[in-house]
N, CA, C and O of each residue as an XYZ file, in Angstrom:
676
protein
N      -7.890    -12.993     -5.269
C      -7.397    -14.376     -5.339
C      -5.682    -13.491     -4.259
O      -5.002    -12.686     -4.895
N      -5.300    -13.797     -2.838
C      -4.259    -13.791     -2.516
C      -3.197    -13.799     -3.071
O      -3.143    -14.007     -4.284
N      -2.259    -13.609     -2.442
C      -0.212    -13.606     -3.205
C      -0.171    -14.476     -1.906
O      -0.587    -14.393     -0.750
N       0.719    -15.570     -2.867
C       1.412    -16.138     -1.780
C       3.009    -15.953     -1.642
O       3.659    -15.883     -2.685
N       3.705    -15.865     -0.327
C       4.741    -15.625     -0.590
C       5.167    -16.986      0.063
O       4.391    -17.772      0.607
N       6.764    -17.171     -0.100
C       7.227    -18.345      0.791
C       8.725    -17.410      1.472
O       9.702    -16.810      1.023
N       8.179    -17.733      2.690
C       9.694    -17.325      3.564
C      10.489    -18.023      4.408
O      10.202    -18.457      5.524
N      11.738    -18.124      3.673
C      12.916    -19.062      3.907
C      13.786    -18.473      4.576
O      14.623    -17.692      4.122
N      13.638    -18.841      5.836
C      13.929    -18.273      7.129
C      14.427    -19.043      8.940
O      13.721    -19.306      9.913
N      15.490    -19.142      8.772
C      15.802    -20.139     10.267
C      15.214    -19.626     11.459
O      14.613    -20.258     12.328
N      15.517    -18.109     11.383
C      15.704    -17.655     12.800
C      14.096    -17.020     12.993
O      13.533    -16.046     12.491
N      13.586    -18.246     14.135
C      12.588    -17.866     14.672
C      11.793    -16.368     14.645
O      10.645    -16.016     14.373
N      12.871    -15.769     15.019
C      11.990    -14.133     15.724
C      12.283    -14.029     14.302
O      13.103    -14.929     14.483
N      12.380    -13.805     13.170
C      12.181    -13.001     11.654
C      11.311    -13.716     10.669
O      10.936    -13.371      9.548
N      11.034    -15.029     11.514
C       9.685    -16.048     10.477
C       8.560    -15.255     11.028
O       7.589    -14.804     10.420
N       8.897    -15.153     12.446
C       7.375    -14.926     13.337
C       7.033    -13.350     12.847
O       5.876    -13.068     12.534
N       7.958    -12.476     12.803
C       7.759    -11.141     12.354
C       7.618    -10.893     10.960
O       7.249     -9.784     10.572
N       7.965    -12.137      9.898
C       7.660    -11.584      8.890
C       6.140    -12.273      8.530
O       5.604    -11.954      7.469
N       5.560    -13.101      9.330
C       4.949    -14.258      8.805
C       3.458    -12.997      9.180
O       2.584    -12.580      8.421
N       3.739    -12.687     10.771
C       2.817    -11.885     11.058
C       1.902    -10.476     10.201
O       0.758    -10.144      9.892
N       3.646     -9.896     10.092
C       3.657     -8.407      9.286
C       2.544     -8.841      7.815
O       1.477     -8.276      7.572
N       3.232    -10.094      6.915
C       2.849    -10.643      5.871
C       1.335    -10.140      5.947
O       0.777     -9.141      5.494
N       0.660    -11.802      7.097
C      -0.785    -12.239      7.283
C      -1.504    -10.473      7.389
O      -2.464    -10.096      6.717
N      -1.034     -9.944      8.010
C      -2.207     -8.731      8.425
C      -2.273     -8.257      7.317
O      -3.450     -8.058      7.017
N      -1.232     -7.829      6.159
C      -1.596     -7.335      4.789
C      -2.479     -7.943      4.030
O      -3.050     -7.479      3.043
N      -2.614     -9.280      4.629
C      -3.404    -10.295      3.730
C      -3.334    -10.764      2.424
O      -4.025    -10.772      1.405
N      -1.247    -11.515      3.181
C      -0.671    -12.227      1.580
C      -1.169    -13.678      2.538
O      -1.636    -13.667      3.677
N      -0.908    -14.816      1.701
C      -0.899    -15.958      2.278
C       0.916    -16.294      2.707
O       1.861    -16.338      1.919
N       0.926    -16.425      3.697
C       2.222    -17.230      3.515
C       2.697    -18.302      4.568
O       2.309    -18.474      5.724
N       3.684    -18.997      3.808
C       4.592    -19.638      3.642
C       5.874    -20.251      3.992
O       6.841    -19.991      3.277
N       6.044    -21.222      5.244
C       7.912    -20.550      5.780
C       8.590    -22.147      5.460
O       8.147    -23.295      5.453
N       9.870    -21.513      5.214
C      10.595    -22.854      4.658
C      11.533    -22.751      5.860
O      11.598    -21.666      6.438
N      12.161    -23.636      6.228
C      12.939    -23.469      7.395
C      14.498    -24.027      7.008
O      15.432    -24.088      7.806
N      14.529    -24.356      5.804
C      16.018    -25.348      5.487
C      15.892    -25.448      3.913
O      14.886    -25.373      3.207
N      17.347    -25.660      3.544
C      17.256    -25.894      1.881
C      16.431    -27.072      1.137
O      16.415    -27.026     -0.093
N      16.046    -27.662      1.502
C      15.056    -28.926      1.105
C      13.909    -28.314      1.318
O      13.206    -27.718      0.502
N      13.771    -28.458      2.282
C      12.098    -27.782      2.729
C      11.478    -26.439      1.323
O      10.434    -26.559      0.682
N      12.399    -25.381      1.200
C      12.857    -24.312      0.330
C      12.537    -24.556     -1.006
O      11.727    -23.856     -1.615
N      13.215    -25.658     -1.576
C      13.131    -26.191     -2.905
C      11.949    -26.513     -3.366
O      11.378    -26.307     -4.436
N      11.521    -27.336     -1.881
C      10.161    -28.284     -2.219
C       8.989    -27.157     -2.593
O       8.146    -27.351     -3.469
N       9.065    -26.085     -1.876
C       8.015    -25.227     -1.338
C       7.583    -24.091     -2.733
O       6.564    -23.544     -3.153
N       9.043    -24.156     -3.098
C       9.174    -23.212     -4.019
C       9.180    -23.795     -5.659
O       9.398    -23.129     -6.671
N       8.969    -24.781     -5.589
C       8.093    -25.560     -6.927
C       6.474    -24.958     -6.872
O       5.797    -24.747     -7.878
N       6.061    -24.756     -5.578
C       4.321    -24.262     -5.994
C       4.513    -22.866     -6.476
O       3.568    -22.089     -6.338
N       5.464    -22.509     -6.948
C       5.483    -21.090     -7.749
C       4.575    -20.164     -6.247
O       3.441    -20.447     -5.860
N       5.171    -19.440     -5.856
C       4.398    -18.823     -5.433
C       4.842    -17.113     -6.017
O       5.462    -16.934     -7.065
N       4.521    -16.327     -5.382
C       4.475    -14.993     -6.008
C       5.484    -14.152     -5.734
O       5.759    -13.198     -6.461
N       6.199    -14.486     -4.512
C       7.005    -13.423     -4.294
C       8.258    -15.020     -2.712
O       7.752    -15.666     -1.795
N       9.883    -14.998     -3.187
C      10.314    -15.569     -2.038
C      11.044    -14.838     -1.353
O      11.854    -14.191     -2.017
N      11.072    -14.681     -0.197
C      12.200    -13.972      0.883
C      12.941    -15.017      1.106
O      12.302    -16.017      1.434
N      14.254    -15.148      1.031
C      15.181    -15.571      1.439
C      16.314    -15.457      1.960
O      17.309    -14.960      1.433
N      16.191    -16.052      3.354
C      17.259    -15.087      4.352
C      18.802    -16.040      3.577
O      18.624    -17.247      3.409
N      20.073    -15.503      3.198
C      21.131    -16.289      2.851
C      21.765    -16.491      3.973
O      22.812    -17.129      3.855
N      21.293    -15.950      5.666
C      21.818    -16.596      6.917
C      22.026    -18.080      6.880
O      23.053    -18.753      6.971
N      20.730    -18.414      6.715
C      20.666    -19.964      6.649
C      21.814    -20.642      5.742
O      22.318    -20.229      4.698
N      22.131    -22.145      6.686
C      22.903    -22.595      6.084
C      22.693    -23.014      4.455
O      21.609    -23.433      4.047
N      23.513    -22.896      3.849
C      23.241    -23.030      2.366
C      22.712    -22.403      1.417
O      22.430    -22.762      0.273
N      22.508    -20.796      2.308
C      22.101    -20.016      1.591
C      21.919    -19.392      0.524
O      20.915    -19.087     -0.120
N      23.554    -19.152      0.341
C      23.758    -18.570     -0.954
C      23.855    -18.956     -2.017
O      23.667    -18.363     -3.079
N      24.268    -20.362     -1.748
C      24.117    -21.595     -2.629
C      22.274    -22.116     -3.195
O      21.957    -22.832     -4.145
N      21.487    -21.499     -2.292
C      19.831    -21.576     -2.633
C      19.921    -20.224     -3.714
O      19.566    -20.268     -4.891
N      20.428    -19.143     -3.083
C      20.248    -17.768     -3.686
C      20.076    -18.082     -5.345
O      19.128    -18.044     -6.130
N      21.882    -18.496     -5.470
C      22.220    -18.598     -6.504
C      21.436    -19.973     -7.434
O      21.386    -19.693     -8.631
N      20.955    -21.087     -7.164
C      20.008    -22.205     -7.322
C      18.607    -21.675     -8.163
O      18.147    -21.996     -9.259
N      17.994    -20.354     -6.733
C      17.001    -19.549     -7.185
C      16.477    -19.012     -8.290
O      15.441    -19.195     -8.930
N      17.746    -18.056     -8.415
C      18.111    -17.081     -9.430
C      18.521    -17.751    -10.625
O      18.050    -17.321    -11.678
N      19.340    -18.761    -10.667
C      19.704    -19.344    -12.154
C      18.938    -20.574    -12.417
O      19.507    -21.114    -13.366
N      18.123    -21.149    -12.119
C      17.461    -22.075    -12.190
C      16.293    -21.819    -13.792
O      15.984    -20.713    -14.234
N      15.987    -22.747    -14.193
C      14.948    -22.190    -15.193
C      14.047    -22.544    -14.544
O      13.093    -21.858    -14.912
N      13.655    -23.386    -13.578
C      12.485    -23.946    -12.782
C      11.742    -22.592    -11.758
O      10.560    -22.384    -11.484
N      13.081    -21.786    -11.344
C      11.993    -21.256    -10.631
C      12.185    -19.557    -10.877
O      12.160    -18.592    -10.113
N      12.428    -19.755    -12.649
C      12.061    -17.951    -13.081
C      11.438    -17.355    -13.140
O      10.311    -17.810    -12.948
N      11.495    -16.370    -13.338
C       9.910    -15.667    -12.929
C       9.533    -15.419    -11.529
O       8.538    -14.706    -11.399
N      10.124    -15.865    -10.390
C       9.683    -15.986     -9.438
C      10.582    -14.818     -8.732
O      11.787    -15.008     -8.570
N       9.883    -13.462     -8.270
C      10.274    -12.397     -7.757
C      11.292    -13.088     -6.526
O      11.067    -14.275     -6.289
N      11.902    -12.716     -6.086
C      13.133    -12.856     -4.916
C      13.505    -11.506     -4.248
O      13.954    -10.516     -4.825
N      13.131    -11.703     -2.407
C      14.168    -10.427     -1.833
C      14.886    -11.308     -0.966
O      14.449    -12.390     -0.573
N      16.084    -10.784     -0.655
C      17.495    -11.676     -0.192
C      17.511    -10.772      1.130
O      17.512     -9.543      1.065
N      17.520    -11.380      2.158
C      18.014    -10.730      3.381
C      18.777    -11.374      3.614
O      19.004    -12.507      3.188
N      19.410    -10.643      4.474
C      21.113    -10.745      5.688
C      21.152     -9.761      6.526
O      20.863     -8.569      6.427
N      21.611    -10.516      7.500
C      22.373     -9.961      8.800
C      23.486     -9.491      8.609
O      23.889     -8.486      9.194
N      24.197    -10.189      7.706
C      25.722     -9.470      7.690
C      25.491     -8.940      6.459
O      24.513     -9.048      5.719
N      27.292     -7.910      6.240
C      27.075     -7.338      4.842
C      27.075     -7.887      3.883
O      27.601     -8.967      4.154
N      26.687     -7.870      2.319
C      26.939     -9.092      1.657
C      27.385     -8.091      0.134
O      26.649     -7.605     -0.725
N      29.178     -8.062      0.312
C      30.134     -7.236     -0.666
C      28.312     -6.625     -2.235
O      27.399     -5.812     -2.375
N      28.829     -7.557     -2.756
C      28.111     -7.436     -4.176
C      26.477     -7.666     -4.067
O      26.158     -8.766     -4.518
N      25.187     -6.751     -3.490
C      24.206     -6.925     -2.951
C      23.489     -6.852     -4.117
O      23.583     -5.927     -4.925
N      22.590     -8.058     -4.247
C      21.673     -8.381     -5.483
C      20.546     -7.286     -5.307
O      20.414     -6.488     -4.379
N      19.664     -7.475     -6.584
C      19.390     -6.049     -6.716
C      17.682     -5.657     -5.549
O      17.160     -4.576     -5.274
N      17.286     -7.117     -5.148
C      16.183     -6.970     -4.191
C      16.827     -7.365     -2.995
O      16.601     -8.481     -2.527
N      17.722     -6.454     -2.367
C      17.841     -6.971     -1.178
C      17.679     -5.985      0.114
O      17.796     -4.761      0.048
N      17.370     -6.779      1.386
C      16.574     -5.754      2.822
C      17.923     -6.386      3.768
O      18.302     -7.557      3.803
N      18.472     -5.246      4.475
C      19.235     -5.711      5.248
C      18.487     -5.918      6.936
O      17.733     -5.128      7.504
N      18.805     -6.732      7.244
C      18.423     -7.145      8.629
C      18.890     -5.906      9.997
O      19.485     -4.849      9.791
N      18.645     -6.174     10.706
C      17.420     -5.889     11.020
C      16.450     -4.652     10.053
O      16.914     -3.931      9.169
N      15.266     -4.682     10.450
C      14.311     -4.028      8.885
C      12.952     -4.058     10.016
O      12.687     -4.746     11.002
N      12.321     -3.010      9.351
C      10.928     -2.663      9.800
C       9.671     -3.116      9.337
O       9.546     -3.570      8.199
N       8.689     -3.022     10.168
C       7.132     -3.926      9.450
C       7.149     -2.477      8.213
O       6.745     -3.008      7.179
N       7.368     -1.283      7.963
C       7.289     -0.900      7.101
C       7.811     -1.191      5.771
O       7.370     -1.282      4.625
N       8.922     -1.298      6.378
C      10.491     -1.395      5.029
C       9.703     -2.917      4.363
O       9.595     -3.109      3.152
N       9.283     -3.747      5.263
C       9.291     -4.971      4.472
C       7.806     -5.216      3.337
O       7.664     -5.920      2.337
N       6.780     -4.173      4.137
C       5.351     -4.144      3.043
C       5.787     -3.283      1.967
O       5.076     -3.207      0.965
N       7.326     -2.339      2.073
C       7.115     -1.820      0.977
C       8.000     -2.133     -0.007
O       7.636     -1.712     -1.105
N       8.799     -2.589     -0.006
C       9.381     -3.625     -0.175
C       8.353     -4.624     -1.522
O       8.182     -4.641     -2.741
N       7.808     -5.490     -0.015
C       6.662     -6.287     -0.852
C       5.832     -6.076     -1.850
O       5.790     -6.762     -2.871
N       5.035     -4.986     -1.567
C       4.379     -4.406     -2.586
C       4.821     -3.676     -3.534
O       4.205     -3.537     -4.591
N       6.287     -2.948     -3.200
C       6.568     -2.532     -4.960
C       7.313     -3.489     -5.589
O       8.287     -3.095     -6.230
N       7.008     -4.986     -5.538
C       7.313     -5.949     -6.247
C       6.139     -6.287     -6.909
O       5.702     -5.886     -7.988
N       5.368     -7.656     -5.529
C       4.099     -8.091     -6.523
C       2.601     -7.174     -6.076
O       1.449     -7.595     -6.184
N       3.015     -5.895     -5.586
C       1.569     -5.089     -5.587
C       0.725     -5.663     -4.200
O       1.050     -6.577     -3.442
N      -0.530     -4.736     -4.165
C      -0.984     -4.886     -2.677
C      -1.853     -6.214     -3.214
O      -2.033     -6.556     -4.383
N      -2.356     -6.885     -1.926
C      -3.452     -7.822     -2.040
C      -4.526     -7.605     -0.794
O      -4.500     -7.285      0.394
N      -5.615     -8.029     -1.950
C      -6.743     -7.500     -1.032
C      -8.035     -8.685     -0.815
O      -7.604     -9.807     -1.078
N      -9.115     -8.690     -0.509
C      -9.600     -9.309     -0.941
C     -11.267     -8.929     -1.795
O     -11.406     -7.759     -2.149
N     -12.275     -9.774     -2.043
C     -13.387     -9.256     -3.031
C     -13.896     -8.798     -1.976
O     -14.890     -8.219     -2.416
N     -13.898     -8.640     -0.723
C     -14.647     -8.213      0.398
C     -14.549     -6.940      0.273
O     -15.507     -6.214      0.006
N     -13.286     -6.518      0.471
C     -12.385     -5.301      0.652
C     -12.356     -4.669     -0.318
O     -12.567     -3.457     -0.272
N     -12.054     -5.392     -1.609
C     -12.434     -4.242     -2.796
C     -13.686     -3.870     -2.976
O     -13.875     -2.768     -3.492
N     -14.680     -4.591     -2.644
C     -16.350     -3.968     -2.863
C     -16.657     -3.240     -1.575
O     -17.840     -2.904     -1.635
N     -16.227     -2.930     -0.671
C     -15.916     -2.441      0.639
C     -15.584     -0.356     -0.125
O     -16.278      0.659     -0.067
N     -14.573     -0.578     -0.569
C     -13.634      0.470     -1.353
C     -14.387      1.018     -2.110
O     -14.795      2.178     -2.040
N     -14.613      0.265     -2.846
C     -15.836      0.567     -4.463
C     -17.299      1.326     -3.713
O     -17.715      2.419     -4.098
N     -17.762      0.764     -2.929
C     -18.650      1.549     -1.871
C     -18.504      2.964     -1.482
O     -19.134      3.971     -1.805
N     -17.425      2.749     -0.642
C     -17.090      4.111      0.193
C     -16.778      5.006     -1.114
O     -17.047      6.207     -1.105
N     -16.192      4.369     -2.252
C     -15.768      5.509     -3.217
C     -16.676      6.268     -3.273
O     -16.759      7.443     -2.915
N     -17.858      5.155     -4.036
C     -19.321      5.916     -4.658
C     -20.116      6.623     -3.158
O     -20.832      7.601     -3.371
N     -20.019      6.262     -2.074
C     -20.213      7.661     -1.354
C     -19.798      8.887     -1.115
O     -20.302     10.003     -0.984
N     -18.388      8.235     -1.085
C     -17.882      9.913     -1.025
C     -18.051     10.519     -2.168
O     -18.162     11.734     -2.003
N     -18.137     10.092     -3.568
C     -18.256     10.609     -4.520
C     -19.653     11.355     -4.335
O     -19.546     12.577     -4.231
N     -21.012     10.807     -4.273
C     -22.406     11.794     -3.491
C     -22.094     12.218     -2.956
O     -22.226     13.363     -3.387
N     -21.375     12.292     -1.585
C     -21.145     13.213     -0.730
C     -20.711     14.813     -1.492
O     -21.222     15.927     -1.383
N     -19.705     14.374     -2.168
C     -18.859     15.261     -2.990
C     -19.847     16.052     -3.926
O     -19.686     17.271     -3.862
N     -20.826     15.626     -4.774
C     -21.714     16.053     -5.193
C     -22.589     16.945     -4.254
O     -22.939     18.083     -4.566
N     -22.816     16.515     -3.426
C     -24.021     17.073     -2.084
C     -23.609     18.530     -1.779
O     -24.165     19.623     -1.663
N     -22.233     17.961     -1.699
C     -21.478     19.527     -0.755
C     -21.128     20.551     -2.227
O     -21.363     21.750     -2.079
N     -20.617     20.123     -3.524
C     -20.604     20.798     -4.564
C     -22.046     21.552     -4.632
O     -21.910     22.774     -4.693
N     -23.317     21.129     -4.636
C     -24.510     21.241     -4.840
C     -24.585     22.711     -3.849
O     -24.850     23.842     -4.255
N     -24.235     22.253     -2.323
C     -24.470     23.334     -1.196
C     -23.979     24.301     -1.727
O     -24.597     25.311     -2.066
N     -22.519     24.045     -1.891
C     -21.468     25.602     -2.438
C     -22.329     26.242     -2.974
O     -22.893     27.205     -2.455
N     -22.655     25.585     -4.621
C     -23.434     26.275     -5.353
C     -24.532     27.095     -4.758
O     -24.610     28.323     -4.717
N     -25.358     26.210     -4.310
C     -26.660     27.040     -3.346
C     -26.149     28.411     -2.842
O     -26.482     29.539     -3.206
N     -24.913     27.869     -1.554
C     -24.615     29.198     -0.585
C     -23.689     30.521     -1.496
O     -23.474     31.708     -1.252
N     -23.368     29.732     -2.455
C     -22.629     31.053     -3.408
C     -24.085     31.962     -4.165
O     -23.887     33.107     -4.570
N     -25.611     31.276     -4.305
C     -26.768     32.252     -4.838
C     -26.683     32.828     -3.736
O     -26.069     33.878     -3.547
N     -27.195     32.296     -3.038
C     -27.382     33.228     -1.445
C     -26.326     34.314     -0.747
O     -26.634     35.149      0.103
N     -25.527     34.181     -1.093
C     -24.650     34.748     -0.836
C     -24.976     36.033     -1.760
O     -25.449     37.081     -1.322
N     -24.660     35.792     -3.054
C     -24.693     37.011     -4.225
C     -26.080     37.736     -4.187
O     -26.339     38.895     -4.510
N     -26.867     36.801     -3.734
C     -28.353     37.479     -3.436
C     -28.284     38.907     -2.204
O     -28.455     40.126     -2.236
N     -27.900     37.778     -1.116
C     -27.441     38.880     -0.059
C     -26.689     39.856     -0.243
O     -26.833     40.601      0.727
N     -25.820     40.351     -1.090
C     -25.147     41.226     -1.745
C     -26.015     42.070     -2.456
O     -26.081     43.288     -2.290
N     -26.771     41.320     -3.358
C     -27.326     42.459     -4.376
C     -28.812     43.166     -3.336
O     -29.472     44.179     -3.568
N     -28.932     42.280     -2.317
C     -29.752     42.696     -1.310
C     -28.870     44.205     -0.545
O     -29.257     45.370     -0.452
N     -28.123     43.823     -0.285
C     -27.115     45.501      0.291
C     -26.751     45.986     -0.594
O     -26.701     47.186     -0.324
N     -26.296     45.751     -1.989
C     -25.927     47.186     -2.488
C     -27.229     47.879     -3.042
O     -27.263     49.047     -3.431
N     -28.342     46.971     -3.028
C     -29.756     47.910     -2.852
C     -29.864     49.181     -1.959
O     -29.917     50.386     -2.205
N     -29.881     48.183     -0.447
C     -30.389     48.757      0.389
C     -29.124     50.046      0.584
O     -29.513     50.991      1.270
N     -27.992     50.129      0.163
C     -27.101     51.624     -0.016
C     -27.350     51.968     -0.634
O     -26.960     53.134     -0.567
N     -28.211     51.718     -2.010
C     -28.331     52.701     -3.047
C     -29.456     53.800     -2.712
O     -29.511     54.936     -3.182
N     -30.599     53.032     -1.525
C     -31.319     53.303     -1.076
C     -31.332     54.271     -0.399
O     -32.138     55.199     -0.458
N     -30.102     54.096      0.573
C     -30.078     55.014      1.860
C     -29.212     55.730      1.134
O     -28.684     56.503      1.933
N     -28.743     55.917     -0.007
C     -27.905     57.164     -0.198
C     -28.796     58.021     -0.762
O     -28.556     59.228     -0.743
N     -30.033     57.487     -1.385
C     -30.557     58.378     -2.041
C     -31.610     59.303     -0.468
O     -31.882     60.451     -0.118
N     -31.873     57.793      0.033
C     -32.482     59.042      1.412
C     -31.795     59.693      2.010
O     -32.464     60.601      2.504
N     -30.507     59.784      2.341
C     -29.090     60.612      2.455
C     -29.048     62.184      1.823
O     -28.938     63.341      2.228
N     -29.233     61.336      0.382
C     -29.205     62.907     -0.074
C     -30.661     63.879     -0.483
O     -30.738     65.080     -0.743
N     -31.682     62.870     -0.419
C     -32.800     63.731     -0.480
C     -33.041     64.866      1.127
O     -33.533     65.979      1.316
N     -32.347     63.762      2.053
C     -32.391     64.457      3.499
C     -31.580     65.692      3.471
O     -32.214     66.667      3.877
N     -30.357     65.938      3.110
C     -29.311     67.188      2.696
C     -30.157     68.358      1.850
O     -30.128     69.523      2.246
N     -30.629     68.116      1.105
C     -31.204     68.830      0.090
C     -32.325     69.252      0.801
O     -33.172     69.960      0.256
């Protein structure tokens, strides 16, 4: 099941940027460009809300989302292009990079992968485990072979010493 993120942003650049980044990370993204649309879409209980307080009524909406029992339990990341005196706990200052956005989102709601991706990762892990076991077996065989070669060399040197000793007599 994909995690749904509600972006509340009126800047088309940031909206497109965040939507592209989060969609490519396999999150389901919904956008609201104003306070009324944001409240309506937030009632659908998204996994996370990204709220730009730069939009008209953004600070009031922040207070509503933070304090209303209707929206309790929905994690919130506040975005702003202007300095905020008392920054909320989850705050991201504009401009930000795709890595910063994804890191913050993943730290709050975790990674999202499809069942197919999960199965592919499990299969890859199983293959890597098999490869590791094969390599460990090959390493043990090579170590035995090396030890046998060392033993042969030791015996050869002993025989050579005996021959030299006999020759010197």
